[in-house]
C-alpha positions as CSV (number, residue, x, y, z in Angstrom):
1,M,-29.9,8.2,-9.8
2,A,-26.5,7.7,-11.7
3,D,-24.4,4.6,-10.5
4,L,-20.9,5.5,-9.2
5,V,-18.1,3.5,-11.1
6,Q,-15.5,2.6,-9.0
7,Y,-12.8,0.1,-8.9
8,Y,-11.9,-1.6,-5.3
9,G,-8.5,-3.1,-4.2
10,T,-7.3,-4.0,-0.8
11,G,-3.3,-3.6,0.1
12,R,-1.6,-5.0,3.0
13,R,2.0,-4.4,4.5
14,K,3.2,-5.4,7.8
15,S,0.1,-4.1,10.3
16,S,-0.7,-1.5,7.7
17,I,-4.3,-1.9,5.6
18,A,-5.1,0.1,2.8
19,R,-8.8,0.1,1.3
20,V,-8.0,1.8,-2.3
21,F,-11.3,3.2,-4.5
22,L,-10.2,4.1,-8.4
23,R,-12.6,6.2,-9.8
24,P,-12.5,8.1,-13.1
25,G,-11.6,11.6,-12.8
26,N,-8.7,13.8,-13.4
27,G,-5.8,12.9,-11.0
28,G,-7.0,13.6,-7.3
29,F,-5.6,11.5,-4.6
30,T,-6.6,11.7,-1.3
31,V,-5.5,9.6,1.8
32,N,-7.7,9.4,5.0
33,G,-9.5,12.6,3.6
34,K,-6.3,14.4,3.2
35,P,-4.3,15.5,0.4
36,F,-1.9,12.9,-0.8
37,E,1.3,15.0,0.0
38,E,-0.1,15.7,3.4
39,H,-0.2,12.3,4.5
40,F,3.0,11.1,2.7
41,V,5.4,13.6,3.5
42,T,8.9,12.4,1.8
43,Q,9.7,11.6,-1.7
44,Q,10.3,8.2,-1.3
45,Q,6.8,7.3,0.2
46,R,5.1,9.6,-2.6
47,V,6.9,7.4,-5.4
48,A,6.2,4.2,-3.7
49,A,2.5,4.8,-3.1
50,K,2.0,6.2,-7.0
51,R,4.0,3.6,-8.4
52,P,1.7,1.6,-10.3
53,L,-0.1,4.6,-11.7
54,A,3.4,5.6,-12.9
55,L,4.0,2.4,-14.5
56,L,0.8,2.2,-16.4
57,E,0.9,6.0,-17.3
58,V,-2.9,6.4,-16.0
59,A,-2.4,8.6,-13.3
60,G,-4.1,11.6,-15.2
61,S,-7.5,9.5,-15.6
62,F,-8.3,8.4,-12.1
63,D,-9.1,9.8,-9.0
64,V,-7.7,7.6,-6.1
65,V,-9.5,7.6,-2.7
66,T,-7.8,5.6,0.0
67,T,-8.2,4.6,3.7
68,V,-5.3,3.6,5.6
69,I,-4.8,2.1,9.0
70,G,-2.2,0.6,11.0
71,G,1.5,0.5,10.9
72,G,4.0,3.3,9.7
73,I,4.0,5.5,7.1
74,M,6.4,3.7,4.9
75,G,4.2,0.4,5.5
76,Q,1.2,2.4,4.5
77,A,2.5,3.6,1.3
78,D,3.5,-0.3,0.1
79,A,-0.3,-0.8,1.2
80,V,-1.6,1.6,-1.0
81,K,0.6,0.6,-3.7
82,L,-0.9,-3.0,-3.8
83,G,-4.4,-1.5,-3.3
84,I,-3.9,0.5,-6.3
85,A,-2.4,-2.3,-8.5
86,R,-5.1,-4.8,-7.6
87,A,-7.8,-2.3,-8.2
88,L,-6.3,-1.5,-11.5
89,L,-6.3,-5.3,-12.2
90,E,-10.3,-4.9,-11.6
91,F,-10.4,-2.3,-14.0
92,N,-8.6,-4.2,-16.8
93,G,-7.5,-7.8,-16.2
94,E,-5.3,-7.6,-19.3
95,L,-2.8,-5.1,-17.4
96,R,-1.8,-8.3,-15.2
97,K,1.4,-9.1,-17.0
98,Q,2.8,-5.7,-16.8
99,L,2.1,-5.1,-13.2
100,K,3.0,-8.8,-12.3
101,S,6.7,-8.5,-14.1
102,D,7.3,-5.3,-12.1
103,G,6.6,-7.1,-8.8
104,L,3.3,-5.0,-8.0
105,L,1.0,-8.0,-7.5
106,T,3.1,-9.5,-4.8
107,R,2.1,-9.3,-1.1
108,D,5.1,-8.7,1.1
109,A,4.6,-10.9,3.7
110,R,7.6,-10.0,6.0
111,I,6.1,-9.1,9.3
112,K,7.7,-8.3,13.0
113,E,8.8,-11.6,14.7
114,R,7.0,-12.0,18.1
115,K,8.9,-11.7,21.1
116,K,9.6,-15.4,22.9
117,Y,9.3,-15.8,26.7
118,G,12.5,-16.3,28.7
119,Q,14.1,-14.1,26.3
120,K,14.6,-10.1,25.9
121,G,13.1,-10.0,22.4
122,A,12.5,-12.3,19.4
123,R,16.2,-13.3,19.2
124,A,18.0,-11.4,21.9
125,R,18.6,-13.3,24.9
126,F,19.3,-12.1,28.5
127,Q,22.9,-11.6,29.5
128,F,24.5,-14.8,30.7
129,S,26.3,-14.6,33.7
130,K,28.3,-17.4,34.9
131,R,29.0,-16.1,38.4
C-alpha cells in the first residue's frame, strides 16, 4: 500500500483550533468536510485563510483538508492561516524567512479577558450610587 504524503500544521486563534493537512494535489480546499466557499462566506475570511498559499504561489499544487473547532468564523480563518503556514514550513524549511517576514508564523495570543468578581464584566463595574 502506498503511503499517503501529507504535511500537518496546527493553528490557533482566540478559542479556535485548526488541524491542517496539506497533500499534493490540484488546489482542493475542504473545511470540516464542506467546500471552502461554503464554510468561509465573506471575501475577507477567504483571503485571510488562503494568505500563506497566495504569498508563496503554491495554491494549485496542494489539496488542503482542515478540521476547525471553536470560536467564530474569523477566528477560525486566522487559525487555518497559521495551520497552513506551519504545514508549509514542515513541507520546506527554507520558506521560513518568507513566511516569518510576512508575520504568518506568529501566534496571535490575544484572547478574551475574564470577568472579575464584584464587577459587571472584565473591566466594567456595577453602577455606583452615593445615595
